[in-house]
C-alpha positions in Angstrom: 0.0 0.0 0.0 1.4 3.4 -0.9 0.2 6.9 -0.5 -1.2 7.1 -4.1 -3.2 4.0 -3.6 -4.7 5.5 -0.4 -5.6 8.7 -2.4 -7.3 6.6 -5.1 -9.2 4.6 -2.5 -10.5 7.9 -1.0 -11.3 9.3 -4.4 -13.5 6.3 -4.9 -14.9 6.8 -1.4 -15.9 10.4 -2.3 -17.4 9.3 -5.6 -19.5 6.6 -4.0 -20.6 8.9 -1.2 -21.7 11.4 -3.8 -23.8 8.9 -5.6 -25.5 8.0 -2.3 -26.1 11.6 -1.3 -27.4 12.5 -4.8 -30.0 9.7 -4.6 -30.9 10.8 -1.0 -31.6 14.3 -2.3 -34.7 12.8 -4.0 -36.2 11.6 -0.6 -38.7 13.6 1.3 -37.5 14.8 4.7 -39.9 12.3 6.2 -38.1 9.5 4.4 -34.7 10.9 5.2 -35.5 11.0 8.9 -37.6 7.9 9.1 -36.4 5.3 11.6 -35.0 2.1 10.1 -33.8 -1.4 11.0 -30.1 -0.8 10.3 -27.4 -0.7 13.0 -27.7 3.1 13.0 -31.4 3.4 12.2 -32.5 4.7 8.8 -31.0 6.8 6.1 -30.1 9.8 8.2 -28.7 7.8 11.1 -26.6 5.7 8.8 -25.3 8.7 6.8 -24.5 10.6 10.0 -22.6 7.6 11.2 -20.7 7.3 8.0 -19.8 11.0 8.0 -18.9 10.8 11.7 -16.5 7.9 11.2 -14.7 9.9 8.5 -14.5 12.9 10.8 -13.3 10.8 13.8 -10.6 8.9 12.0 -9.2 12.0 10.3 -9.1 13.8 13.6 -7.3 10.8 15.2 -4.8 10.3 12.4 -4.1 13.9 11.3 -4.5 15.9 14.5 -3.9 13.3 17.2 -7.3 14.2 18.7 -9.7 11.5 19.8 -13.3 12.9 19.9 -15.3 11.4 22.7 -18.5 10.9 20.7 -19.8 10.6 17.2 -21.7 13.6 15.8 -25.3 13.3 17.0 -27.9 12.5 14.4 -30.1 15.2 15.8 -27.7 17.9 14.6 -28.7 17.1 11.0 -32.5 17.8 10.6 -32.2 17.6 6.9 -29.9 16.3 4.2 -28.8 19.7 3.1 -27.3 20.4 6.6 -25.5 17.0 6.6 -24.2 17.4 3.0 -22.8 20.9 3.7 -20.9 19.7 6.8 -19.7 16.6 5.0 -18.4 18.7 2.1 -16.3 20.7 4.6 -15.0 17.5 6.2 -14.2 16.0 2.8 -12.1 19.0 1.9 -10.2 18.6 5.1 -9.7 14.9 4.4 -8.5 15.5 0.9 -6.0 18.1 2.1 -4.7 15.6 4.7 -4.5 12.8 2.1 -2.6 15.1 -0.3 0.2 15.4 2.3 0.6 11.6 2.9 3.9 10.0 2.0 4.8 6.4 1.6 7.2 6.8 4.5 4.5 7.7 7.1 1.9 5.1 6.1 3.5 2.2 8.1 3.8 4.4 11.2 1.5 3.9 14.1 -0.6 6.4 16.0 -2.4 6.2 19.3 -6.0 7.2 19.9 -9.0 6.6 22.1 -12.3 5.2 20.8 -15.5 6.9 21.9 -15.6 4.6 24.9 -12.2 5.9 26.1 -10.3 2.7 25.3 -6.8 3.4 24.0 -5.5 1.8 20.8 -2.5 2.0 18.6 -3.0 1.4 14.9 -0.9 1.5 11.7 -1.9 4.5 9.6 -2.4 2.7 6.3 -4.6 0.1 8.1 -6.8 2.7 9.7 -7.3 4.5 6.4 -8.1 1.3 4.5 -10.5 0.4 7.3 -12.2 3.7 7.0 -12.8 3.3 3.2 -14.0 -0.3 3.7 -16.3 0.9 6.5 -17.9 3.3 4.1 -18.6 0.5 1.6 -20.6 -1.4 4.2 -22.8 1.6 5.3 -23.3 2.9 1.7 -24.6 -0.5 0.8 -27.0 -0.4 3.7 -28.2 3.1 2.7 -28.5 2.0 -0.9 -31.0 -0.7 0.1 -33.1 1.9 2.0 -32.9 4.3 -0.9 -34.0 1.6 -3.3 -36.9 0.7 -1.0 -38.0 4.4 -1.2 -37.8 4.1 -5.0 -34.6 6.2 -5.3 -31.8 3.7 -6.1 -28.4 5.2 -6.3 -27.4 2.7 -8.9 -24.3 0.7 -8.7 -21.4 2.0 -6.6 -18.9 -0.7 -7.5 -15.3 0.4 -7.5 -14.8 -0.9 -11.1 -17.5 1.5 -12.3 -15.6 4.4 -10.6 -12.4 3.3 -12.5 -14.3 3.1 -15.8 -15.9 6.5 -15.3 -12.8 8.2 -14.2 -10.5 6.5 -16.6 -8.0 5.6 -13.8 -5.4 3.0 -14.5 
């Protein structure tokens, strides 16, 4: 794993997030905020969790700060609020990723999870975990969106490569 691979993985992550968010824009606010049966509830709860994970892991890896809680779902009464905050966070993540080097990827960093437990993790492993975590929760939201008649379409990585022409 090298720094460029990580950047490509997060470029895909952003592309796939955008497809999900674009489909979610077609929901009513009632559908967006409806409770659901997923680990984090419905569309809003799962998207806030996905956004929150990206925020927490960037803060841990880049700034050495371990937030003590995920952003609360109640802070995002509609998709526009969440999308705006997520765009800010994505810009911060992209700036962080732009500065990554192959030399720092195998380094470890310490952090505390939201329960206060301390861990030490290899940077490249944390970053690939984060992208993979996004895949799981985007798939869950895609099912809910499809149930609401607003399928995001396929979010497979190979489609990203085909669309972007990455080699």
